FIVO-842572 format. One record per residue (C-alpha): residue number from 0; x, y, z. Coordinates in pm, 1 decimal, decimal comma. Layout:
# residues N
<atom><vexro>NUM</vexro><c1>X</c1><c2>Y</c2><c3>Z</c3></atom>
...
END
This chain:
# residues 257
<atom><vexro>0</vexro><c1>-2364,6</c1><c2>-5088,7</c2><c3>-716,5</c3></atom>
<atom><vexro>1</vexro><c1>-2163,7</c1><c2>-5407,7</c2><c3>-771,7</c3></atom>
<atom><vexro>2</vexro><c1>-2335,0</c1><c2>-5730,8</c2><c3>-859,4</c3></atom>
<atom><vexro>3</vexro><c1>-2146,9</c1><c2>-6061,3</c2><c3>-850,7</c3></atom>
<atom><vexro>4</vexro><c1>-2273,1</c1><c2>-6394,2</c2><c3>-982,1</c3></atom>
<atom><vexro>5</vexro><c1>-2190,9</c1><c2>-6645,9</c2><c3>-711,7</c3></atom>
<atom><vexro>6</vexro><c1>-2366,6</c1><c2>-6911,6</c2><c3>-912,9</c3></atom>
<atom><vexro>7</vexro><c1>-2511,8</c1><c2>-6952,6</c2><c3>-1261,6</c3></atom>
<atom><vexro>8</vexro><c1>-2522,5</c1><c2>-7242,0</c2><c3>-1502,8</c3></atom>
<atom><vexro>9</vexro><c1>-2199,7</c1><c2>-7142,8</c2><c3>-1673,6</c3></atom>
<atom><vexro>10</vexro><c1>-1858,7</c1><c2>-7027,2</c2><c3>-1546,9</c3></atom>
<atom><vexro>11</vexro><c1>-1639,3</c1><c2>-6741,3</c2><c3>-1664,0</c3></atom>
<atom><vexro>12</vexro><c1>-1337,8</c1><c2>-6814,6</c2><c3>-1449,1</c3></atom>
<atom><vexro>13</vexro><c1>-1326,3</c1><c2>-7184,7</c2><c3>-1374,2</c3></atom>
<atom><vexro>14</vexro><c1>-1542,9</c1><c2>-7180,2</c2><c3>-1064,5</c3></atom>
<atom><vexro>15</vexro><c1>-1777,9</c1><c2>-7486,3</c2><c3>-1031,7</c3></atom>
<atom><vexro>16</vexro><c1>-2134,0</c1><c2>-7442,0</c2><c3>-1144,1</c3></atom>
<atom><vexro>17</vexro><c1>-2478,4</c1><c2>-7600,7</c2><c3>-1115,8</c3></atom>
<atom><vexro>18</vexro><c1>-2821,3</c1><c2>-7525,5</c2><c3>-1262,2</c3></atom>
<atom><vexro>19</vexro><c1>-2927,2</c1><c2>-7233,5</c2><c3>-1048,6</c3></atom>
<atom><vexro>20</vexro><c1>-2881,0</c1><c2>-6871,1</c2><c3>-965,1</c3></atom>
<atom><vexro>21</vexro><c1>-2727,7</c1><c2>-6671,7</c2><c3>-681,7</c3></atom>
<atom><vexro>22</vexro><c1>-2620,1</c1><c2>-6305,8</c2><c3>-689,7</c3></atom>
<atom><vexro>23</vexro><c1>-2446,5</c1><c2>-6096,8</c2><c3>-428,3</c3></atom>
<atom><vexro>24</vexro><c1>-2517,6</c1><c2>-5721,4</c2><c3>-441,4</c3></atom>
<atom><vexro>25</vexro><c1>-2314,4</c1><c2>-5442,0</c2><c3>-281,6</c3></atom>
<atom><vexro>26</vexro><c1>-2453,3</c1><c2>-5093,8</c2><c3>-289,2</c3></atom>
<atom><vexro>27</vexro><c1>-2424,8</c1><c2>-4778,8</c2><c3>-83,9</c3></atom>
<atom><vexro>28</vexro><c1>-2550,1</c1><c2>-4872,6</c2><c3>260,6</c3></atom>
<atom><vexro>29</vexro><c1>-2658,3</c1><c2>-5227,2</c2><c3>182,3</c3></atom>
<atom><vexro>30</vexro><c1>-2524,8</c1><c2>-5571,7</c2><c3>95,8</c3></atom>
<atom><vexro>31</vexro><c1>-2763,0</c1><c2>-5855,4</c2><c3>12,9</c3></atom>
<atom><vexro>32</vexro><c1>-2797,4</c1><c2>-6197,1</c2><c3>-141,6</c3></atom>
<atom><vexro>33</vexro><c1>-3047,4</c1><c2>-6262,2</c2><c3>-419,5</c3></atom>
<atom><vexro>34</vexro><c1>-3119,9</c1><c2>-6643,4</c2><c3>-441,6</c3></atom>
<atom><vexro>35</vexro><c1>-2905,9</c1><c2>-6925,1</c2><c3>-319,0</c3></atom>
<atom><vexro>36</vexro><c1>-2877,4</c1><c2>-7186,6</c2><c3>-596,0</c3></atom>
<atom><vexro>37</vexro><c1>-2944,5</c1><c2>-7557,3</c2><c3>-535,6</c3></atom>
<atom><vexro>38</vexro><c1>-2679,7</c1><c2>-7644,1</c2><c3>-277,0</c3></atom>
<atom><vexro>39</vexro><c1>-2402,3</c1><c2>-7486,5</c2><c3>-72,6</c3></atom>
<atom><vexro>40</vexro><c1>-2202,3</c1><c2>-7420,8</c2><c3>-390,7</c3></atom>
<atom><vexro>41</vexro><c1>-2293,9</c1><c2>-7052,1</c2><c3>-390,1</c3></atom>
<atom><vexro>42</vexro><c1>-2133,7</c1><c2>-7017,2</c2><c3>-47,7</c3></atom>
<atom><vexro>43</vexro><c1>-1817,5</c1><c2>-7203,3</c2><c3>-147,0</c3></atom>
<atom><vexro>44</vexro><c1>-1788,5</c1><c2>-6981,5</c2><c3>-456,8</c3></atom>
<atom><vexro>45</vexro><c1>-1838,2</c1><c2>-6673,9</c2><c3>-242,7</c3></atom>
<atom><vexro>46</vexro><c1>-1552,4</c1><c2>-6778,4</c2><c3>-15,7</c3></atom>
<atom><vexro>47</vexro><c1>-1325,8</c1><c2>-6831,5</c2><c3>-319,2</c3></atom>
<atom><vexro>48</vexro><c1>-1423,5</c1><c2>-6483,1</c2><c3>-444,7</c3></atom>
<atom><vexro>49</vexro><c1>-1353,0</c1><c2>-6322,6</c2><c3>-106,5</c3></atom>
<atom><vexro>50</vexro><c1>-1716,6</c1><c2>-6239,1</c2><c3>-41,4</c3></atom>
<atom><vexro>51</vexro><c1>-1831,3</c1><c2>-6253,1</c2><c3>322,5</c3></atom>
<atom><vexro>52</vexro><c1>-2191,6</c1><c2>-6379,5</c2><c3>330,9</c3></atom>
<atom><vexro>53</vexro><c1>-2208,2</c1><c2>-6322,3</c2><c3>703,9</c3></atom>
<atom><vexro>54</vexro><c1>-2201,4</c1><c2>-5947,9</c2><c3>626,5</c3></atom>
<atom><vexro>55</vexro><c1>-2518,0</c1><c2>-5953,5</c2><c3>417,9</c3></atom>
<atom><vexro>56</vexro><c1>-2794,9</c1><c2>-5733,3</c2><c3>562,3</c3></atom>
<atom><vexro>57</vexro><c1>-3071,8</c1><c2>-5948,9</c2><c3>414,0</c3></atom>
<atom><vexro>58</vexro><c1>-3149,0</c1><c2>-6211,0</c2><c3>153,4</c3></atom>
<atom><vexro>59</vexro><c1>-3429,5</c1><c2>-6243,6</c2><c3>-108,3</c3></atom>
<atom><vexro>60</vexro><c1>-3567,2</c1><c2>-6556,2</c2><c3>-268,4</c3></atom>
<atom><vexro>61</vexro><c1>-3717,2</c1><c2>-6478,5</c2><c3>-606,3</c3></atom>
<atom><vexro>62</vexro><c1>-3948,3</c1><c2>-6783,1</c2><c3>-597,8</c3></atom>
<atom><vexro>63</vexro><c1>-4002,5</c1><c2>-7123,2</c2><c3>-443,1</c3></atom>
<atom><vexro>64</vexro><c1>-3796,8</c1><c2>-7352,0</c2><c3>-665,9</c3></atom>
<atom><vexro>65</vexro><c1>-3498,9</c1><c2>-7557,5</c2><c3>-547,6</c3></atom>
<atom><vexro>66</vexro><c1>-3251,1</c1><c2>-7406,7</c2><c3>-792,1</c3></atom>
<atom><vexro>67</vexro><c1>-3302,3</c1><c2>-7063,5</c2><c3>-632,1</c3></atom>
<atom><vexro>68</vexro><c1>-3365,1</c1><c2>-7156,9</c2><c3>-268,4</c3></atom>
<atom><vexro>69</vexro><c1>-3190,7</c1><c2>-7490,3</c2><c3>-212,5</c3></atom>
<atom><vexro>70</vexro><c1>-2902,5</c1><c2>-7316,7</c2><c3>-34,9</c3></atom>
<atom><vexro>71</vexro><c1>-3125,3</c1><c2>-7137,6</c2><c3>214,9</c3></atom>
<atom><vexro>72</vexro><c1>-3023,7</c1><c2>-7353,5</c2><c3>510,3</c3></atom>
<atom><vexro>73</vexro><c1>-2655,6</c1><c2>-7295,9</c2><c3>426,2</c3></atom>
<atom><vexro>74</vexro><c1>-2706,1</c1><c2>-6918,6</c2><c3>417,5</c3></atom>
<atom><vexro>75</vexro><c1>-2881,5</c1><c2>-6916,6</c2><c3>752,6</c3></atom>
<atom><vexro>76</vexro><c1>-2597,4</c1><c2>-7117,4</c2><c3>907,5</c3></atom>
<atom><vexro>77</vexro><c1>-2333,1</c1><c2>-6872,5</c2><c3>776,4</c3></atom>
<atom><vexro>78</vexro><c1>-2528,1</c1><c2>-6556,8</c2><c3>847,8</c3></atom>
<atom><vexro>79</vexro><c1>-2696,8</c1><c2>-6547,7</c2><c3>1188,0</c3></atom>
<atom><vexro>80</vexro><c1>-2893,9</c1><c2>-6221,1</c2><c3>1159,1</c3></atom>
<atom><vexro>81</vexro><c1>-3009,7</c1><c2>-6139,0</c2><c3>808,0</c3></atom>
<atom><vexro>82</vexro><c1>-3379,8</c1><c2>-6168,6</c2><c3>740,6</c3></atom>
<atom><vexro>83</vexro><c1>-3486,6</c1><c2>-6368,3</c2><c3>432,1</c3></atom>
<atom><vexro>84</vexro><c1>-3766,6</c1><c2>-6225,2</c2><c3>225,5</c3></atom>
<atom><vexro>85</vexro><c1>-3983,5</c1><c2>-6457,6</c2><c3>15,3</c3></atom>
<atom><vexro>86</vexro><c1>-4333,4</c1><c2>-6484,3</c2><c3>-113,5</c3></atom>
<atom><vexro>87</vexro><c1>-4602,0</c1><c2>-6612,9</c2><c3>122,4</c3></atom>
<atom><vexro>88</vexro><c1>-4659,4</c1><c2>-6887,1</c2><c3>-136,9</c3></atom>
<atom><vexro>89</vexro><c1>-4293,2</c1><c2>-6996,0</c2><c3>-171,3</c3></atom>
<atom><vexro>90</vexro><c1>-4325,2</c1><c2>-7308,4</c2><c3>44,8</c3></atom>
<atom><vexro>91</vexro><c1>-4623,2</c1><c2>-7446,8</c2><c3>-148,4</c3></atom>
<atom><vexro>92</vexro><c1>-4530,3</c1><c2>-7779,6</c2><c3>-315,1</c3></atom>
<atom><vexro>93</vexro><c1>-4394,8</c1><c2>-7731,7</c2><c3>-668,5</c3></atom>
<atom><vexro>94</vexro><c1>-4326,9</c1><c2>-7996,8</c2><c3>-925,0</c3></atom>
<atom><vexro>95</vexro><c1>-4173,0</c1><c2>-8045,3</c2><c3>-1270,3</c3></atom>
<atom><vexro>96</vexro><c1>-4439,3</c1><c2>-8266,2</c2><c3>-1421,0</c3></atom>
<atom><vexro>97</vexro><c1>-4614,8</c1><c2>-8468,2</c2><c3>-1151,0</c3></atom>
<atom><vexro>98</vexro><c1>-4330,1</c1><c2>-8671,8</c2><c3>-1002,1</c3></atom>
<atom><vexro>99</vexro><c1>-4022,0</c1><c2>-8449,4</c2><c3>-965,0</c3></atom>
<atom><vexro>100</vexro><c1>-4041,8</c1><c2>-8221,8</c2><c3>-658,6</c3></atom>
<atom><vexro>101</vexro><c1>-3871,7</c1><c2>-7890,5</c2><c3>-727,2</c3></atom>
<atom><vexro>102</vexro><c1>-3989,2</c1><c2>-7695,4</c2><c3>-426,2</c3></atom>
<atom><vexro>103</vexro><c1>-3811,2</c1><c2>-7573,9</c2><c3>-113,7</c3></atom>
<atom><vexro>104</vexro><c1>-3723,9</c1><c2>-7763,3</c2><c3>203,5</c3></atom>
<atom><vexro>105</vexro><c1>-4052,3</c1><c2>-7715,1</c2><c3>387,6</c3></atom>
<atom><vexro>106</vexro><c1>-3892,4</c1><c2>-7778,5</c2><c3>725,0</c3></atom>
<atom><vexro>107</vexro><c1>-3753,0</c1><c2>-7424,8</c2><c3>700,5</c3></atom>
<atom><vexro>108</vexro><c1>-4097,2</c1><c2>-7264,1</c2><c3>676,8</c3></atom>
<atom><vexro>109</vexro><c1>-4118,9</c1><c2>-7203,7</c2><c3>1050,3</c3></atom>
<atom><vexro>110</vexro><c1>-3783,2</c1><c2>-7034,4</c2><c3>1072,4</c3></atom>
<atom><vexro>111</vexro><c1>-3788,1</c1><c2>-6704,5</c2><c3>1256,7</c3></atom>
<atom><vexro>112</vexro><c1>-3556,2</c1><c2>-6563,4</c2><c3>995,6</c3></atom>
<atom><vexro>113</vexro><c1>-3815,9</c1><c2>-6559,3</c2><c3>718,3</c3></atom>
<atom><vexro>114</vexro><c1>-4034,8</c1><c2>-6259,6</c2><c3>632,7</c3></atom>
<atom><vexro>115</vexro><c1>-4324,6</c1><c2>-6350,5</c2><c3>408,6</c3></atom>
<atom><vexro>116</vexro><c1>-4424,6</c1><c2>-6095,4</c2><c3>144,3</c3></atom>
<atom><vexro>117</vexro><c1>-4768,6</c1><c2>-6056,6</c2><c3>-13,8</c3></atom>
<atom><vexro>118</vexro><c1>-4819,6</c1><c2>-5789,9</c2><c3>-281,0</c3></atom>
<atom><vexro>119</vexro><c1>-4547,6</c1><c2>-5541,1</c2><c3>-193,4</c3></atom>
<atom><vexro>120</vexro><c1>-4281,2</c1><c2>-5490,3</c2><c3>69,6</c3></atom>
<atom><vexro>121</vexro><c1>-4037,0</c1><c2>-5203,3</c2><c3>123,8</c3></atom>
<atom><vexro>122</vexro><c1>-3710,7</c1><c2>-5346,6</c2><c3>260,5</c3></atom>
<atom><vexro>123</vexro><c1>-3520,7</c1><c2>-5019,4</c2><c3>275,2</c3></atom>
<atom><vexro>124</vexro><c1>-3524,7</c1><c2>-4678,2</c2><c3>112,7</c3></atom>
<atom><vexro>125</vexro><c1>-3520,8</c1><c2>-4745,9</c2><c3>-261,9</c3></atom>
<atom><vexro>126</vexro><c1>-3541,0</c1><c2>-5131,2</c2><c3>-224,8</c3></atom>
<atom><vexro>127</vexro><c1>-3885,5</c1><c2>-5281,4</c2><c3>-277,5</c3></atom>
<atom><vexro>128</vexro><c1>-4025,1</c1><c2>-5630,8</c2><c3>-341,9</c3></atom>
<atom><vexro>129</vexro><c1>-4325,4</c1><c2>-5673,1</c2><c3>-571,3</c3></atom>
<atom><vexro>130</vexro><c1>-4556,7</c1><c2>-5965,7</c2><c3>-611,0</c3></atom>
<atom><vexro>131</vexro><c1>-4750,3</c1><c2>-5826,4</c2><c3>-909,4</c3></atom>
<atom><vexro>132</vexro><c1>-5040,2</c1><c2>-6068,3</c2><c3>-848,3</c3></atom>
<atom><vexro>133</vexro><c1>-5292,6</c1><c2>-5833,3</c2><c3>-1009,3</c3></atom>
<atom><vexro>134</vexro><c1>-5073,7</c1><c2>-5670,5</c2><c3>-1272,3</c3></atom>
<atom><vexro>135</vexro><c1>-5215,8</c1><c2>-5680,7</c2><c3>-1627,8</c3></atom>
<atom><vexro>136</vexro><c1>-5070,3</c1><c2>-5942,0</c2><c3>-1861,4</c3></atom>
<atom><vexro>137</vexro><c1>-5040,6</c1><c2>-5840,6</c2><c3>-2219,7</c3></atom>
<atom><vexro>138</vexro><c1>-4818,8</c1><c2>-6129,4</c2><c3>-2333,5</c3></atom>
<atom><vexro>139</vexro><c1>-4891,8</c1><c2>-6499,1</c2><c3>-2308,5</c3></atom>
<atom><vexro>140</vexro><c1>-4679,6</c1><c2>-6721,8</c2><c3>-2086,6</c3></atom>
<atom><vexro>141</vexro><c1>-4701,4</c1><c2>-7091,0</c2><c3>-2013,8</c3></atom>
<atom><vexro>142</vexro><c1>-4619,3</c1><c2>-7317,2</c2><c3>-1727,2</c3></atom>
<atom><vexro>143</vexro><c1>-4361,5</c1><c2>-7517,0</c2><c3>-1936,1</c3></atom>
<atom><vexro>144</vexro><c1>-4475,1</c1><c2>-7834,0</c2><c3>-1756,4</c3></atom>
<atom><vexro>145</vexro><c1>-4429,5</c1><c2>-7686,0</c2><c3>-1407,7</c3></atom>
<atom><vexro>146</vexro><c1>-4701,7</c1><c2>-7755,3</c2><c3>-1151,9</c3></atom>
<atom><vexro>147</vexro><c1>-4810,2</c1><c2>-7665,0</c2><c3>-803,8</c3></atom>
<atom><vexro>148</vexro><c1>-5025,7</c1><c2>-7835,6</c2><c3>-540,2</c3></atom>
<atom><vexro>149</vexro><c1>-5311,5</c1><c2>-7636,5</c2><c3>-393,0</c3></atom>
<atom><vexro>150</vexro><c1>-5576,9</c1><c2>-7785,3</c2><c3>-165,5</c3></atom>
<atom><vexro>151</vexro><c1>-5448,3</c1><c2>-8131,7</c2><c3>-254,7</c3></atom>
<atom><vexro>152</vexro><c1>-5484,0</c1><c2>-8082,4</c2><c3>-630,8</c3></atom>
<atom><vexro>153</vexro><c1>-5205,2</c1><c2>-8075,0</c2><c3>-887,9</c3></atom>
<atom><vexro>154</vexro><c1>-5250,9</c1><c2>-7764,1</c2><c3>-1101,8</c3></atom>
<atom><vexro>155</vexro><c1>-5046,4</c1><c2>-7574,7</c2><c3>-1359,9</c3></atom>
<atom><vexro>156</vexro><c1>-4820,2</c1><c2>-7334,9</c2><c3>-1175,8</c3></atom>
<atom><vexro>157</vexro><c1>-4946,2</c1><c2>-6980,6</c2><c3>-1186,0</c3></atom>
<atom><vexro>158</vexro><c1>-4621,1</c1><c2>-6859,7</c2><c3>-1028,1</c3></atom>
<atom><vexro>159</vexro><c1>-4789,1</c1><c2>-6662,6</c2><c3>-755,4</c3></atom>
<atom><vexro>160</vexro><c1>-4476,0</c1><c2>-6749,8</c2><c3>-550,8</c3></atom>
<atom><vexro>161</vexro><c1>-4258,0</c1><c2>-6533,0</c2><c3>-780,9</c3></atom>
<atom><vexro>162</vexro><c1>-4156,2</c1><c2>-6183,7</c2><c3>-675,5</c3></atom>
<atom><vexro>163</vexro><c1>-3935,3</c1><c2>-5913,1</c2><c3>-822,9</c3></atom>
<atom><vexro>164</vexro><c1>-3687,1</c1><c2>-5685,0</c2><c3>-645,6</c3></atom>
<atom><vexro>165</vexro><c1>-3664,7</c1><c2>-5325,8</c2><c3>-763,2</c3></atom>
<atom><vexro>166</vexro><c1>-3369,2</c1><c2>-5114,6</c2><c3>-650,8</c3></atom>
<atom><vexro>167</vexro><c1>-3375,7</c1><c2>-4744,8</c2><c3>-721,5</c3></atom>
<atom><vexro>168</vexro><c1>-3033,2</c1><c2>-4585,7</c2><c3>-688,9</c3></atom>
<atom><vexro>169</vexro><c1>-2883,0</c1><c2>-4264,6</c2><c3>-834,8</c3></atom>
<atom><vexro>170</vexro><c1>-3177,7</c1><c2>-4211,2</c2><c3>-1063,8</c3></atom>
<atom><vexro>171</vexro><c1>-3168,9</c1><c2>-4563,2</c2><c3>-1208,9</c3></atom>
<atom><vexro>172</vexro><c1>-3419,4</c1><c2>-4844,5</c2><c3>-1169,5</c3></atom>
<atom><vexro>173</vexro><c1>-3249,9</c1><c2>-5189,1</c2><c3>-1141,2</c3></atom>
<atom><vexro>174</vexro><c1>-3483,7</c1><c2>-5484,2</c2><c3>-1147,3</c3></atom>
<atom><vexro>175</vexro><c1>-3385,5</c1><c2>-5834,3</c2><c3>-1030,0</c3></atom>
<atom><vexro>176</vexro><c1>-3600,4</c1><c2>-6121,3</c2><c3>-1167,1</c3></atom>
<atom><vexro>177</vexro><c1>-3486,3</c1><c2>-6475,0</c2><c3>-1088,1</c3></atom>
<atom><vexro>178</vexro><c1>-3661,8</c1><c2>-6662,2</c2><c3>-1364,9</c3></atom>
<atom><vexro>179</vexro><c1>-3935,9</c1><c2>-6434,9</c2><c3>-1508,9</c3></atom>
<atom><vexro>180</vexro><c1>-4186,1</c1><c2>-6719,4</c2><c3>-1512,6</c3></atom>
<atom><vexro>181</vexro><c1>-4477,1</c1><c2>-6481,3</c2><c3>-1559,7</c3></atom>
<atom><vexro>182</vexro><c1>-4330,8</c1><c2>-6368,1</c2><c3>-1892,1</c3></atom>
<atom><vexro>183</vexro><c1>-4034,3</c1><c2>-6138,4</c2><c3>-1949,8</c3></atom>
<atom><vexro>184</vexro><c1>-4241,5</c1><c2>-5915,7</c2><c3>-2174,6</c3></atom>
<atom><vexro>185</vexro><c1>-4507,0</c1><c2>-5873,9</c2><c3>-1906,8</c3></atom>
<atom><vexro>186</vexro><c1>-4244,2</c1><c2>-5789,8</c2><c3>-1647,9</c3></atom>
<atom><vexro>187</vexro><c1>-4086,3</c1><c2>-5527,7</c2><c3>-1871,5</c3></atom>
<atom><vexro>188</vexro><c1>-4427,9</c1><c2>-5374,0</c2><c3>-1927,2</c3></atom>
<atom><vexro>189</vexro><c1>-4484,5</c1><c2>-5358,1</c2><c3>-1550,2</c3></atom>
<atom><vexro>190</vexro><c1>-4157,0</c1><c2>-5202,0</c2><c3>-1446,0</c3></atom>
<atom><vexro>191</vexro><c1>-3978,8</c1><c2>-5035,6</c2><c3>-1746,8</c3></atom>
<atom><vexro>192</vexro><c1>-3638,5</c1><c2>-5070,5</c2><c3>-1567,8</c3></atom>
<atom><vexro>193</vexro><c1>-3318,5</c1><c2>-4910,7</c2><c3>-1681,4</c3></atom>
<atom><vexro>194</vexro><c1>-3139,0</c1><c2>-5237,4</c2><c3>-1607,4</c3></atom>
<atom><vexro>195</vexro><c1>-3281,9</c1><c2>-5590,3</c2><c3>-1572,1</c3></atom>
<atom><vexro>196</vexro><c1>-3081,0</c1><c2>-5873,6</c2><c3>-1419,3</c3></atom>
<atom><vexro>197</vexro><c1>-3195,2</c1><c2>-6236,0</c2><c3>-1422,6</c3></atom>
<atom><vexro>198</vexro><c1>-3323,2</c1><c2>-6522,6</c2><c3>-1627,8</c3></atom>
<atom><vexro>199</vexro><c1>-3581,8</c1><c2>-6500,6</c2><c3>-1903,6</c3></atom>
<atom><vexro>200</vexro><c1>-3709,1</c1><c2>-6862,2</c2><c3>-1888,5</c3></atom>
<atom><vexro>201</vexro><c1>-3667,9</c1><c2>-6915,1</c2><c3>-2261,0</c3></atom>
<atom><vexro>202</vexro><c1>-3435,4</c1><c2>-7220,5</c2><c3>-2261,1</c3></atom>
<atom><vexro>203</vexro><c1>-3704,9</c1><c2>-7448,6</c2><c3>-2410,2</c3></atom>
<atom><vexro>204</vexro><c1>-3786,6</c1><c2>-7203,0</c2><c3>-2691,8</c3></atom>
<atom><vexro>205</vexro><c1>-3674,2</c1><c2>-7290,6</c2><c3>-3039,3</c3></atom>
<atom><vexro>206</vexro><c1>-3466,3</c1><c2>-7039,9</c2><c3>-3232,5</c3></atom>
<atom><vexro>207</vexro><c1>-3753,5</c1><c2>-6916,1</c2><c3>-3452,1</c3></atom>
<atom><vexro>208</vexro><c1>-3965,8</c1><c2>-6615,5</c2><c3>-3529,2</c3></atom>
<atom><vexro>209</vexro><c1>-4129,9</c1><c2>-6625,4</c2><c3>-3181,2</c3></atom>
<atom><vexro>210</vexro><c1>-3795,2</c1><c2>-6582,9</c2><c3>-3006,4</c3></atom>
<atom><vexro>211</vexro><c1>-3686,8</c1><c2>-6323,3</c2><c3>-3258,5</c3></atom>
<atom><vexro>212</vexro><c1>-4009,1</c1><c2>-6129,9</c2><c3>-3186,5</c3></atom>
<atom><vexro>213</vexro><c1>-3944,0</c1><c2>-6141,6</c2><c3>-2812,8</c3></atom>
<atom><vexro>214</vexro><c1>-3588,0</c1><c2>-6017,2</c2><c3>-2867,6</c3></atom>
<atom><vexro>215</vexro><c1>-3711,2</c1><c2>-5734,3</c2><c3>-3086,4</c3></atom>
<atom><vexro>216</vexro><c1>-3972,5</c1><c2>-5627,5</c2><c3>-2831,5</c3></atom>
<atom><vexro>217</vexro><c1>-3714,4</c1><c2>-5636,6</c2><c3>-2549,0</c3></atom>
<atom><vexro>218</vexro><c1>-3478,6</c1><c2>-5435,5</c2><c3>-2763,1</c3></atom>
<atom><vexro>219</vexro><c1>-3745,7</c1><c2>-5163,2</c2><c3>-2805,3</c3></atom>
<atom><vexro>220</vexro><c1>-3687,9</c1><c2>-5064,5</c2><c3>-2442,4</c3></atom>
<atom><vexro>221</vexro><c1>-3386,6</c1><c2>-4844,1</c2><c3>-2349,9</c3></atom>
<atom><vexro>222</vexro><c1>-3286,1</c1><c2>-5117,1</c2><c3>-2103,4</c3></atom>
<atom><vexro>223</vexro><c1>-2958,1</c1><c2>-5299,4</c2><c3>-2046,6</c3></atom>
<atom><vexro>224</vexro><c1>-3014,8</c1><c2>-5671,6</c2><c3>-1981,5</c3></atom>
<atom><vexro>225</vexro><c1>-2779,9</c1><c2>-5900,0</c2><c3>-1791,0</c3></atom>
<atom><vexro>226</vexro><c1>-2912,6</c1><c2>-6252,5</c2><c3>-1820,4</c3></atom>
<atom><vexro>227</vexro><c1>-2828,7</c1><c2>-6622,1</c2><c3>-1785,0</c3></atom>
<atom><vexro>228</vexro><c1>-2954,7</c1><c2>-6935,9</c2><c3>-1610,7</c3></atom>
<atom><vexro>229</vexro><c1>-3293,4</c1><c2>-7027,6</c2><c3>-1757,8</c3></atom>
<atom><vexro>230</vexro><c1>-3260,7</c1><c2>-6799,3</c2><c3>-2059,3</c3></atom>
<atom><vexro>231</vexro><c1>-3054,4</c1><c2>-7074,3</c2><c3>-2228,8</c3></atom>
<atom><vexro>232</vexro><c1>-2710,9</c1><c2>-7022,2</c2><c3>-2389,5</c3></atom>
<atom><vexro>233</vexro><c1>-2826,8</c1><c2>-7099,6</c2><c3>-2737,9</c3></atom>
<atom><vexro>234</vexro><c1>-3129,6</c1><c2>-6874,4</c2><c3>-2695,1</c3></atom>
<atom><vexro>235</vexro><c1>-2903,5</c1><c2>-6604,1</c2><c3>-2562,1</c3></atom>
<atom><vexro>236</vexro><c1>-2676,5</c1><c2>-6618,6</c2><c3>-2864,9</c3></atom>
<atom><vexro>237</vexro><c1>-2977,4</c1><c2>-6608,0</c2><c3>-3096,2</c3></atom>
<atom><vexro>238</vexro><c1>-3128,2</c1><c2>-6309,5</c2><c3>-2915,6</c3></atom>
<atom><vexro>239</vexro><c1>-2795,2</c1><c2>-6132,2</c2><c3>-2895,7</c3></atom>
<atom><vexro>240</vexro><c1>-2799,2</c1><c2>-6104,7</c2><c3>-3273,9</c3></atom>
<atom><vexro>241</vexro><c1>-3124,9</c1><c2>-5907,1</c2><c3>-3245,2</c3></atom>
<atom><vexro>242</vexro><c1>-3046,3</c1><c2>-5693,6</c2><c3>-2938,0</c3></atom>
<atom><vexro>243</vexro><c1>-2806,9</c1><c2>-5407,4</c2><c3>-2871,3</c3></atom>
<atom><vexro>244</vexro><c1>-2786,0</c1><c2>-5423,1</c2><c3>-2495,3</c3></atom>
<atom><vexro>245</vexro><c1>-2801,5</c1><c2>-5791,1</c2><c3>-2400,8</c3></atom>
<atom><vexro>246</vexro><c1>-2518,2</c1><c2>-5939,6</c2><c3>-2192,5</c3></atom>
<atom><vexro>247</vexro><c1>-2448,0</c1><c2>-6273,8</c2><c3>-2020,3</c3></atom>
<atom><vexro>248</vexro><c1>-2356,9</c1><c2>-6288,8</c2><c3>-1651,6</c3></atom>
<atom><vexro>249</vexro><c1>-2170,8</c1><c2>-6611,0</c2><c3>-1564,8</c3></atom>
<atom><vexro>250</vexro><c1>-2049,4</c1><c2>-6754,6</c2><c3>-1235,7</c3></atom>
<atom><vexro>251</vexro><c1>-1764,0</c1><c2>-6549,2</c2><c3>-1100,2</c3></atom>
<atom><vexro>252</vexro><c1>-1835,4</c1><c2>-6238,5</c2><c3>-1307,2</c3></atom>
<atom><vexro>253</vexro><c1>-1916,9</c1><c2>-5899,5</c2><c3>-1162,2</c3></atom>
<atom><vexro>254</vexro><c1>-2079,4</c1><c2>-5590,6</c2><c3>-1307,1</c3></atom>
<atom><vexro>255</vexro><c1>-2065,3</c1><c2>-5237,5</c2><c3>-1170,7</c3></atom>
<atom><vexro>256</vexro><c1>-2355,9</c1><c2>-5006,0</c2><c3>-1228,6</c3></atom>
END
């Protein structure tokens, strides 16, 4: 399996960046896109890297925020056949605070390309999406000022629009989690993956004993972590001092598993 970061907040090779995430995955029998960043930048970077997005078999949106699904229209214009899997709740209005809309382009909701997922969806043999709506939560997590609108009311986001992609290949469990809004420790407890790829949503955390405790608990798993985006670069460096298998995946970089 080869995973290439088409877009992440930082760049390893001079490619342009934006706040967002987009990964292209090539594995035996399947090629797919995981998230699309904010704009069409993921597609321009893919072209520079020689990656043909029109050859993707499917796409997945991890959740309904603009920095992961803003490029959806671009992907659908480049690729005329791939279904796009997202949570049934992804098009609900989402806000940072009460004024800044950070949701998806709701005009795309009626697209025939979209397959809405509830609790669980098998995409192919060894490739499954999970909503984890009823999974036990042993670690606290907060909304970090992010909100949603339900039945006309502004509420703290419960991130029911977030989903996780588990790929099982050659005896390994590889988990993709766009932002881990429901808490990276909860997600690790649910899946126990061999490899986790995605953001930890810790960029607003101070470098203190709480972050050190999170790093120590993550390090207790025999898991390799490839992170970035909403983890925060300073938080990553702090956690790296307390973790053996934590790595950063920047725009333009690829890993082979």
